[in-house]
N, C-alpha and C positions, 0 to 999 in steps of 0.2 A: 269689720268691725263697724264700718261706716253703715254698710248694708243692713247690720243690726238694730244700730240707733233707728233708720227708718222704719223700720218695721215696728218698733217699740213706738215711734209717733204715730205711726197709724192707727196703732190700737188705742193709744191715749185718747185721741180726738174722736174715736166711737162712744167711751164711756160718757161724755157731755150729753148727748144728743140722749141718750137713756134716762139720764138724770131727770132731763127736761120732762120727758114723757111719764115718768114714775107721778110728779108730782101733780099733775092733773089728775090722777088716777086716786089720790090717798097718799099713805105713809110710805115713805119711802120701803121699798123692799130691800132685805139685805141680801144682795148677793154676794157667792163667794168671790172673795178677791181672785183675780184671774192666777190662774197657776203660771208663776212666770217659767217659761220654759228656759231649762239651763243655756245658760248663755254659750254659745258654742265654745267648746276648748280652744281654750288660745293655744294658737301654734306659736310655737318659739319663733319669737322674730328671728328672719335670718340673720346669721353673723354677717354683720355687714364688714366686708373688706374693705380696706381702701381702693378703691377701683384704680388700676393701673393707671399710673400717670401715661394717657395718650400722647406719644410725642408723635410729630407728624411722621408717618413714614416716610423714610427719605426716599428722595424721587431714584429709582432704579435706573440709571443707565447702564448700557450693555457695557460691561466693563470688556475694553479691547481688550483683544487679543493680542497680550505684546510678543511680539515677535523678536528672536533677538537681534538687535544692530548688528547689519551686515558688518563684517570686520574691514573697516576701510584697510583697503592694501594701496601703499602707493602706488600710483601708476607707474608702469615702469620707464624709466628714463627712457626716450627713444634711443635706439640702439645708434651710436653716432660711428656711422662708417667713415673710415678716411675716403675723402675724397680720390677718388682713383689719380694715380699719379699720370700726369700726361707727359708720356715720352713723346718726343718726338718721332715723328715715322721717319724711318731710315732712310736716307735718300737712296734712290734707285741706285740699284749696281750699273754703272755703266760700264760697260763692255767695248774695249777698244776693240775690233776688228783689226786681228793680224793680217795685214796687206802682203802676201808673198811679193820677194822680191822680183823685179821684172828680169825675164831671161835676159842674157848679156849674148849679142850676135856678132861676131867679128866676122869680117868676108875680106878677103882681098886675094891677089894672085902673084903666083910665084913666092918666091922666099922673102919673109917679112919676121921683122920681131914688133909684136904691139905691146905696149905698155899701158897696164889699168889704171886708170884715176881710181881716186878711193870710193865715189859712188858708185864706180864699174865694183870694185873689189869686196864691197857689201854682199853684192849678189853672187859670190862666188862659194858658195855654199854648199853642202853633200847635194848632189842630186845625179843627173846624167847629162850626157854633149850627144848631140846629133851632127854629125859629121857628111862634107860632102868634099869631093874632089874630081875634076874631070882632065887631070893630067897623064901624062903617059910613064910616068918614071918614079922616082921615090917621093913618097908622101909621108915626111915624118913632122910630129907635133909633141913638143915639149915643153911643160910648164916648170916654171923656176921662181923661187921667193925673191924677196927683196934684196936679200946679199946677193942674189945671182945664183943660187945654187939649185941645181935639177932637183925637183920635188916629185915628177911624175913623167914619163914616158907616155904619152896619150895613144900615139899615132906612129904606126911603124910599118906602112903598106906600099907595093908597087902599083902605079897605074890607077885607074877611076876606082873610085870607093864612095861606098855609101852606106852607113851604117851607125849605131848608136852603142856609146859605152858606159858605164858608171863612171861616176868621178868622186875623188874624195869624199866616201861614205863615212870615212874614218875621221874627218874633218881634223887632219891633222898637220895640216899646211895651210897658209894665206900665200894665195898667188900674185904677183905682181907683174910678171913679163911671160908671154906667150910667144915661143918661136916656131914658127912655120919655115919648114924648107919643102918646097912645092916646084912642081914646072907646070901647073895650071891654075885654074879658078880656084878656089877653095870657099868655105863658109864653115864655120865651129859657131853652134848655139848650144849655149851652156843654161840647163833649166835646174832649178831649185825641186827638191822633193816635193813641194806644197801643189806642184803642177801636176802628180802624178796622177790622181784620181779622176782628172779633167781630161787626161791624154788618151791616145790611142796604145800606149802602154799597159793601161789598165785592164787586167783581165775579168775585172766581174766581184762583186760582193763576198760573191761562195770561195772567192779564192782559190787555192790549190788544193783542191778536192777531187775524188774519185769522180771519174766520168769526163775530165775535162781534156779535151784534145786541142792542142795548137799549133800552127803551122809558121815559119818563117823562112828567111833568109838571110843568108852573112849574119853580121854581129847583132843582136839586139838585147833588150832589157824586158823582162815584165813585173809588174808590179801586182802585189796580193798578198794573200795571209795564208799560210798554211795551218789550221785547226789543228791539224794532227799530222802526224809522219804520215807519209802516202808514197806507193812505189810509181816509179816513172819510168817509161820505155821512153829512150831517144832514139831515132833512127836519122840519119844523114846520109841519103842514097848517094851522092856524089862529091864527099868530101874527099880531097885528095891531101889534105894538110892537116895542121895542128886542129883539136878539137877541143876545146873546153867549157864544160857547163858548172857556174858555181852561185850557190846560194849565199844569199847575204841574210843574217839577222841577229844585230847588223854586222856582226862579223865575218869575212869571208869563210864559207866554205866549199873546197872545190871535190865535186861530185864527179866529174868527166876531166880525164886528161890523156887524150888518146892521137893516134895519127891514123887519118884516113888514107887509103889507097885506090878512090876514087869508084871502088866497085861496090862500093855499098858500106855502111856502118852501122852497128845496132850494139844497145847496151842497156842495163837497166840497173837503176839507182834507187836510194831512198830519199826523198827532200824532207829534211827534218822539220819538227813540230818547230813553228815560229817562225819559219821564213817571211820574207817579206818583200824579196825580190831574187829573180832568177837572172842570172848573165849567161848569154848563148855567145860564144866567139868560136867562129866557124871559117877556116881559111882556105883558101884555094888561090888560085892565081889570079882570080878576080873579087874574092871574097865574097862569094854570091852563093856560096854552097847550100841548099835547100833542108830545112831538117822539120822533123815532126817529133813532140812531145804528146804523150799519150800517159794520164794519171789512172792508176789501178785502184 
């Protein structure tokens, strides 16, 4: 509408100039009134709606991603382990070495009675005895207890003698007196069994087993173990009197009881399993018969 008014004003200004020009020429000429151009159709004023109240757009900050708060679990209490019980280290076991009693050696000449003191009697335990005699007549050794009673006839030979015999293996008696009847010098040496392995009476760790051969003279003892029953061939070439072979385990088992005639003797017997010692007792006029043992 402003534009229309400006146009109309411009047109009106042009009419004044014309009138001035006509006055100079004569009577005014009537001119047709200008045709008024139709005012442009008024358009409906736009319905003014209230402009929305512009509120400042909120500053959009990035919405933080809300993660679930971690479940706070109570920190496990540290396991309390009981302090290890301090036990005192066991005292080292002290093993007291068992010292075998010393051999008891008796020596003399002719007939005597030996009284054993208490210290000597402690050594009179199961074992064997080595005996020598250089006389020419009876040689008799008898063992008696504290009451004077005879408990063992250890020796009864004639003339010189050298040999070994077991004694008190059943540990049935305590000796107080040793009675010797002799016409020469003699020695009697009592050995506890603990000395056996270190002595020349020990046949070796294999014991009484197949393949073993042993040779000796007169009376002797042989220590070893028979892990099983084994056959023994026994030969005595010049025995002319009693022949005994006994196995001890620990009781005595008589294996041979014969009388030789001096022309040779041979027999075969079984040594029982578990035998710990063999006793050989061979008698001739000098108690020195030669014998051989072979195990099959």
